[in-house]
VOGU-3710 file (C-alpha; in Angstrom, 3 decimals, decimal comma):
1> mpdvkkitth> 210,051/12,659/-24,262  207,835/10,980/-26,911  207,129/12,799/-30,167  203,814/14,657/-30,027  201,696/14,486/-33,154  200,550/18,043/-33,749  197,084/18,844/-35,059  197,219/20,841/-38,306  194,681/22,118/-40,816  195,518/18,981/-42,820
11> tlqkmkasge> 194,615/16,825/-39,797  191,168/18,455/-39,653  190,665/17,789/-43,363  191,498/14,101/-42,817  189,146/13,953/-39,815  186,261/15,224/-41,941  187,074/12,728/-44,693  187,069/9,823/-42,233  183,982/11,002/-40,324  185,929/11,662/-37,111
21> kismltaydf> 184,398/14,579/-35,186  186,518/17,627/-34,300  186,466/19,067/-30,759  187,123/22,781/-30,280  186,982/25,025/-27,198  187,846/28,641/-26,541  190,695/29,543/-24,190  192,301/32,851/-23,340  195,225/32,114/-21,003  198,190/29,822/-20,400
31> sfarifdaag> 196,744/27,719/-17,564  193,491/26,693/-19,215  195,185/26,195/-22,600  197,640/23,770/-20,976  194,801/21,799/-19,344  192,717/21,631/-22,539  195,690/20,635/-24,692  196,757/17,874/-22,282  193,141/16,659/-22,125  193,235/16,068/-25,883
41> idvilvgdsa> 191,286/18,960/-27,424  191,821/19,220/-31,200  191,498/22,986/-31,622  191,684/25,966/-29,272  189,978/29,130/-30,459  191,342/32,314/-28,937  187,938/33,902/-29,360  187,006/37,554/-29,400  184,485/36,283/-26,834  187,325/37,333/-24,501
51> snvmaghett> 185,652/40,728/-24,828  182,673/39,303/-22,908  184,069/36,647/-20,569  187,481/38,145/-19,766  186,916/41,919/-20,071  183,229/42,168/-19,144  182,009/43,977/-22,261  178,446/43,479/-23,454  179,548/42,570/-27,012  182,665/41,382/-28,860
61> vpitmeqmiy> 183,006/44,734/-30,659  185,292/46,634/-28,200  188,189/44,154/-27,979  191,408/45,402/-29,606  194,204/43,794/-31,617  196,591/44,304/-28,694  194,248/42,459/-26,322  193,703/39,586/-28,766  197,457/39,280/-29,300  198,058/39,170/-25,532
71> haqsvvrgin> 195,488/36,385/-25,042  196,799/34,420/-28,024  200,432/34,667/-26,849  199,362/33,322/-23,456  197,471/30,390/-25,015  200,280/29,429/-27,403  202,728/29,159/-24,483  200,439/26,560/-22,906  199,931/24,176/-25,827  201,933/21,290/-27,122
81> rclvvvdlpf> 199,860/19,640/-29,829  196,499/21,278/-30,626  195,769/23,756/-33,430  195,370/27,379/-32,288  192,943/29,645/-34,167  192,938/33,371/-33,327  189,963/35,663/-33,992  190,673/38,884/-35,845  188,729/41,519/-33,884  186,015/43,758/-35,286
91> gtyqgnsgna> 187,316/46,501/-37,572  190,624/44,847/-38,453  189,623/43,130/-41,725  186,336/44,561/-43,019  186,417/46,716/-46,134  190,142/46,733/-46,820  192,016/43,565/-47,775  195,402/45,285/-47,351  194,607/46,119/-43,729  193,210/42,637/-43,227
101> lanairvmke> 196,463/41,079/-44,440  198,608/43,393/-42,301  196,595/42,486/-39,195  196,623/38,755/-39,972  200,414/38,871/-40,437  200,764/40,712/-37,141  198,737/38,052/-35,309  200,786/35,222/-36,822  204,164/36,865/-36,147  203,453/38,175/-32,647
111> tgghsikleg> 201,454/35,269/-31,190  202,832/32,062/-32,690  199,239/31,014/-33,431  198,578/28,716/-36,358  195,654/30,398/-38,130  193,128/33,211/-37,935  189,332/33,368/-38,009  187,080/36,115/-39,285  183,335/36,579/-39,646  181,203/37,038/-42,759
121> geevvdsirt> 180,606/35,760/-46,260  180,746/37,491/-49,623  181,533/40,832/-47,930  184,923/39,608/-46,666  185,938/37,181/-49,441  188,541/39,595/-50,857  190,210/39,821/-47,443  190,186/36,020/-47,086  191,745/35,515/-50,535  194,475/38,057/-49,825
131> ivqagipvmg> 195,314/36,486/-46,436  195,306/32,912/-47,778  197,484/33,887/-50,755  200,055/35,165/-48,247  200,205/31,661/-46,733  198,053/32,248/-43,640  195,328/29,663/-42,913  191,859/31,189/-42,467  188,761/29,788/-40,773  185,446/31,377/-41,757
141> hlgltpqsiy> 182,388/32,061/-39,598  178,783/32,201/-40,855  175,299/32,345/-39,353  175,129/34,379/-36,174  178,206/36,606/-36,401  178,517/38,335/-33,002  180,650/41,203/-34,342  177,575/42,247/-36,371  175,254/42,324/-33,356  174,341/45,989/-33,896
151> kfgtysvrak> 173,325/45,170/-37,479  171,184/42,180/-36,456  169,971/43,716/-33,195  169,506/40,253/-31,664  171,373/37,021/-30,882  168,472/34,857/-32,143  168,816/31,989/-34,638  169,934/33,049/-38,122  168,992/31,803/-41,615  165,533/30,498/-40,736
161> eeeeaaklkr> 164,088/32,348/-43,731  164,689/30,957/-47,211  166,513/34,035/-48,550  169,032/34,181/-45,701  169,537/30,387/-45,838  170,264/30,582/-49,576  172,819/33,370/-48,983  174,490/31,330/-46,226  174,842/28,334/-48,574  176,332/30,564/-51,280
171> dalllqeagc> 178,666/32,199/-48,756  179,892/28,811/-47,476  180,913/27,807/-51,006  182,548/31,208/-51,557  184,600/30,818/-48,351  185,728/27,355/-49,461  186,630/28,677/-52,904  188,549/31,594/-51,342  190,734/29,080/-49,485  189,275/28,756/-45,968
181> fgvvlekipa> 190,355/25,505/-44,265  187,131/25,348/-42,244  184,066/27,321/-41,264  182,186/27,898/-37,993  178,394/27,719/-38,325  176,743/29,539/-35,419  173,100/29,332/-34,343  171,481/28,142/-37,566  168,865/25,390/-38,105  170,340/21,878/-37,872
191> alakevtesl> 168,931/20,885/-41,286  170,670/23,844/-42,954  173,955/23,045/-41,175  173,681/19,446/-42,447  173,133/20,646/-46,001  176,093/23,052/-45,834  178,361/20,427/-44,235  177,558/17,919/-46,979  178,147/20,524/-49,713  181,683/21,369/-48,532
201> hiptigigag> 184,941/19,412/-48,595  186,295/21,603/-45,757  185,186/20,923/-42,157  182,310/22,753/-40,498  182,397/23,485/-36,762  179,001/24,044/-35,182  177,836/26,066/-32,206  174,088/25,836/-31,852  173,969/24,297/-35,332  172,995/20,696/-34,530
211> phcdgqvlvm> 174,818/17,358/-34,693  175,648/17,137/-38,409  178,631/19,522/-38,444  182,116/18,002/-38,641  182,937/19,337/-35,172  181,625/21,411/-32,284  182,863/24,479/-30,400  181,785/25,998/-27,087  183,011/28,911/-24,995  184,936/27,469/-22,037
221> hdmlginnef> 183,258/29,724/-19,460  179,853/28,456/-20,606  180,560/24,716/-20,805  182,494/24,666/-17,513  179,730/26,534/-15,690  181,908/29,509/-14,743  179,403/31,868/-16,340  175,973/31,313/-14,777  174,051/33,968/-16,714  174,182/32,359/-20,170
231> nprflrkyan> 171,864/29,377/-20,729  170,959/28,985/-24,423  169,375/25,757/-25,642  172,550/24,608/-27,419  174,745/24,759/-24,313  175,581/21,633/-22,320  177,333/22,382/-19,015  180,009/19,798/-18,239  180,888/21,219/-14,823  179,632/23,782/-12,325
241> lhqvitagvq> 182,826/25,656/-11,541  180,891/28,690/-10,362  179,604/26,597/-7,456  182,946/24,857/-6,819  184,932/28,132/-6,853  182,399/29,974/-4,678  182,456/27,164/-2,099  186,290/27,101/-2,111  186,580/30,872/-1,645  183,981/30,895/1,139
251> qyiadvrskd> 185,782/28,068/2,948  189,078/29,962/2,634  187,501/33,112/4,096  186,033/31,108/6,975  189,391/29,386/7,674  191,277/32,703/7,686  188,747/34,320/10,020  188,688/31,365/12,414  192,531/31,278/12,402  192,403/27,690/11,132
261> fpneteqy> 194,552/28,713/8,137  197,499/28,538/8,167  197,940/25,697/10,680  201,207/24,331/12,109  202,008/22,225/9,042  201,442/25,223/6,729  204,211/27,420/8,124  208,024/27,498/8,203
//
């Protein structure tokens, strides 16, 4: 079997330096992770969006460490070459850097993932520093931070006002200084994302942040058209699996009822 060149945080740094765009998708289980990895994806994010798309919660807040670890273990078993980033869930890193480190260590030891991601700027810098100093790679996340939905009260575009934009720029530099290897920029104006991307030597990954980021990330259920209810402006649907799966299931039901399935070649 040929040697597989694994994607690392260093690879992403080189991709930014050479202007090569980074592709990132969420995944939550073995089967999809295996498909995405074989297709050539650079990074898989085991997102706390599992709270929405896998567990059916309204927000990302309820998902637990145990659930995130389960999803991440499943994903890691399916990959061969891509970088796996695991979200630390809400409440596991805010306010106490000792707790943050303990939870980050637990994710790394129990899942086999390669790095963790957490949301926020100046408020979580101490946690980031502590985790990075222990040798664990950290990806930051600024702009719309879904774990803070009850604080914002809305999923609308962030940092449109000058004050919030200035804080985001400061936070991005703080995250870089604290040792983050990259940062997700979610739902912010494209011009601001361009400015932040150019100010950093670490890669930016955009979602609803325009074309100037060093890479892009989407939730797999959205871009594959599994989830029909979510249609923000930034989303491009690359398939309509909702339609394909519905048609397949309906055909199966019809074949069972008509006694067409199983036929003579489908029995022993």
